[in-house]
C-alpha positions in Angstrom: -171.4 -96.7 -240.8 -173.6 -94.9 -238.2 -176.7 -96.1 -240.1 -179.3 -94.1 -242.0 -181.5 -97.0 -243.0 -185.1 -95.9 -242.7 -184.2 -92.3 -242.1 -186.1 -89.6 -244.1 -185.1 -86.1 -243.3 -184.7 -86.0 -239.5 -187.1 -88.9 -238.9 -186.3 -92.6 -238.5 -189.3 -94.9 -239.4 -188.5 -97.2 -236.4 -188.6 -100.4 -238.6 -186.2 -103.0 -237.3 -185.6 -106.0 -239.6 -185.5 -109.4 -237.9 -181.8 -109.7 -238.9 -181.2 -106.7 -236.7 -183.2 -107.8 -233.7 -181.6 -107.3 -230.2 -180.2 -110.4 -228.5 -178.9 -110.6 -224.9 -175.6 -111.9 -226.3 -175.0 -108.8 -228.4 -173.7 -105.9 -226.3 -172.6 -102.3 -227.2 -170.3 -99.9 -225.4 -172.6 -97.0 -224.5 -171.7 -93.3 -224.7 -171.1 -93.5 -221.0 -168.6 -96.4 -221.6 -170.8 -99.1 -220.1 -171.7 -102.4 -221.7 -175.4 -102.7 -222.4 -177.7 -104.8 -224.6 -177.4 -103.5 -228.2 -180.3 -102.5 -230.3 -181.1 -100.2 -233.2 -180.2 -97.4 -233.7 -176.8 -98.8 -232.7 -175.2 -95.3 -232.9 -177.8 -93.5 -230.9 -176.0 -91.1 -228.6 -172.7 -91.6 -230.5 -173.5 -89.8 -233.7 -175.5 -87.4 -231.7 -175.9 -84.5 -234.2 -177.7 -86.6 -236.8 -180.7 -88.9 -236.9 -179.5 -92.5 -236.7 -181.4 -95.5 -238.1 -180.5 -99.0 -239.2 -176.8 -99.6 -239.9 -174.8 -102.8 -240.7 -173.7 -103.4 -237.1 -176.6 -105.4 -235.7 -177.0 -107.7 -238.7 -173.2 -108.2 -238.6 -173.4 -109.3 -235.0 -176.4 -111.5 -235.4 -174.7 -113.2 -238.3 -171.6 -113.9 -236.2 -173.8 -115.3 -233.4 -175.5 -117.7 -235.9 -172.1 -119.0 -236.9 -171.8 -120.6 -233.5 -168.3 -119.5 -233.0 -168.9 -116.6 -230.6 -171.0 -116.8 -227.4 -171.0 -113.0 -226.9 -170.5 -110.1 -229.4 -169.4 -106.7 -228.1 -169.9 -103.8 -230.5 -168.1 -100.5 -229.9 -169.9 -97.9 -232.1 -167.7 -94.9 -232.9 -168.9 -93.6 -236.3 -169.8 -89.9 -236.9 -171.5 -89.1 -240.2 -170.4 -86.4 -242.6 -166.8 -86.5 -241.7 -163.7 -86.5 -243.9 -160.7 -88.8 -243.4 -158.7 -85.8 -242.2 -161.2 -85.5 -239.3 -159.9 -88.9 -238.0 -156.2 -88.0 -238.0 -154.3 -88.7 -234.8 -154.7 -85.8 -232.4 -158.3 -85.0 -233.4 -161.2 -85.5 -231.0 -162.7 -88.2 -233.2 -159.5 -90.2 -233.2 -159.0 -89.7 -229.5 -162.6 -90.9 -228.8 -162.1 -94.0 -231.0 -158.9 -95.0 -229.2 -160.5 -94.2 -225.8 -163.5 -96.3 -226.4 -161.4 -99.2 -227.8 -159.2 -99.2 -224.8 -162.2 -99.3 -222.5 -163.5 -102.3 -224.4 -160.1 -104.1 -223.9 -159.8 -103.1 -220.2 -163.3 -104.4 -219.4 -162.6 -107.9 -220.7 -163.2 -107.5 -224.4 -161.0 -108.6 -227.3 -161.0 -106.6 -230.4 -161.5 -108.8 -233.5 -161.7 -106.1 -236.1 -162.4 -102.5 -237.0 -165.3 -102.1 -239.5 -164.7 -98.9 -241.5 -167.4 -97.4 -243.8 -166.6 -93.7 -244.5 -165.6 -91.4 -247.3 -168.5 -89.8 -249.0 -167.4 -86.4 -247.8 -163.9 -87.0 -249.2 -165.4 -87.1 -252.7 -166.2 -83.4 -252.8 -162.7 -81.9 -253.0 -159.8 -83.2 -255.1 -157.3 -82.6 -252.3 -159.3 -84.9 -249.9 -159.8 -87.6 -252.6 -156.2 -87.5 -253.6 -155.0 -87.8 -250.0 -157.5 -90.6 -249.1 -155.1 -93.5 -249.5 -152.3 -91.9 -247.5 -154.6 -90.8 -244.7 -156.3 -94.2 -244.5 -153.0 -96.1 -244.3 -151.9 -93.7 -241.5 -155.1 -94.3 -239.6 -154.5 -98.1 -239.7 -150.9 -97.7 -238.6 -151.8 -95.3 -235.8 -154.6 -97.5 -234.5 -152.4 -100.5 -234.4 -149.6 -98.6 -232.6 -151.9 -96.9 -230.0 -153.8 -100.1 -229.3 -150.6 -102.2 -229.3 -152.2 -104.6 -231.8 -149.8 -104.7 -234.8 -152.0 -107.3 -236.7 -155.4 -105.6 -236.0 -157.8 -106.5 -238.8 -159.6 -103.6 -240.6 -162.4 -104.3 -243.0 -163.1 -101.4 -245.2 -166.3 -100.8 -247.1 -166.0 -99.5 -250.6 -168.3 -96.5 -251.2 -171.7 -97.1 -252.7 -172.2 -93.3 -253.4 -170.6 -90.0 -252.9 -171.3 -86.3 -252.3 -169.0 -85.1 -255.1 -167.4 -85.9 -258.4 -164.4 -87.8 -257.0 -166.2 -90.9 -255.8 -164.3 -93.3 -258.1 -161.0 -91.7 -257.0 -161.8 -92.5 -253.4 -163.0 -96.0 -254.3 -159.8 -96.8 -256.1 -157.9 -95.6 -253.1 -159.9 -97.9 -250.9 -159.4 -100.8 -253.1 -155.7 -100.1 -253.5 -154.5 -100.0 -249.9 -151.7 -102.5 -249.5 -151.4 -103.2 -245.9 -151.5 -106.6 -244.2 -154.9 -107.5 -242.6 -156.8 -104.8 -244.4 -159.7 -106.2 -246.3 -162.2 -104.7 -248.8 -165.9 -105.3 -248.9 -167.7 -103.4 -251.8 -171.1 -101.7 -251.1 -171.4 -100.5 -254.7 -174.6 -101.6 -256.3 -176.5 -102.0 -253.0 -179.9 -100.1 -252.9 -179.8 -96.5 -251.7 -182.4 -94.5 -249.9 -184.4 -91.9 -251.9 -181.6 -89.3 -251.4 -179.3 -91.5 -253.3 -176.5 -91.2 -250.7 -177.1 -93.6 -247.8 -177.9 -97.3 -248.0 -181.5 -98.4 -247.5 -182.5 -100.6 -244.5 -182.3 -103.8 -246.5 -179.0 -102.8 -248.0 -177.6 -102.2 -244.5 -178.7 -105.7 -243.5 -177.0 -107.1 -246.6 -173.8 -105.2 -245.9 -173.8 -106.5 -242.3 -173.9 -110.0 -243.7 -171.1 -109.2 -246.1 -168.9 -107.8 -243.3 -169.7 -110.9 -241.2 -168.6 -113.2 -244.0 -165.4 -111.2 -244.4 -164.7 -111.4 -240.7 -165.4 -115.2 -240.6 -163.1 -115.6 -243.6 -160.2 -113.5 -242.4 -160.7 -112.3 -238.8 -160.6 -115.6 -236.9 -157.1 -116.3 -238.3 -155.8 -113.0 -236.8 -157.1 -113.6 -233.2 
């Protein structure tokens, strides 16, 4: 979710597709908790220990703008690469930061339409993590809804396109099988990968952003 499109090793090629171009009507909540015009890499300063490139967020936001239904889009990047679902449990630093940033967005005039969740490659390495994925994911959704006082909060989950270990299909089945209201599934499987065969390519990230936007337009506006 943090975006590795165009990243080779520790270098981003700097190529920004037109679908990901900045727009004064697309904002992001900065690491300093201030609204600013968003641009690639969207997670720069958020996922600070890794090189960020193109992700799905900007193409998602531009697609929503083109729908004509939203005059301004606020993005609240929170992703950190290489994390397991256990790292996002309530009480962890990652979960606390996610809730804190979300609350700031609400307190400064925003309205949260959805959480976009693309994570899980690290959960494919150990059976214990893969086997616990569904339970941990469901708990994350329940905790977020409770802590943000948004019982109907939409979460759009992306099915893994790849994994680090042998349990990728176990995690994918867990992602597809979550039976909670207002949890939707968008499948990244089959989208082109970078040369390392783990992260999505730049164009795949653009396509995923469009898929997420369509899912939001289909389901999200009915939950607001």
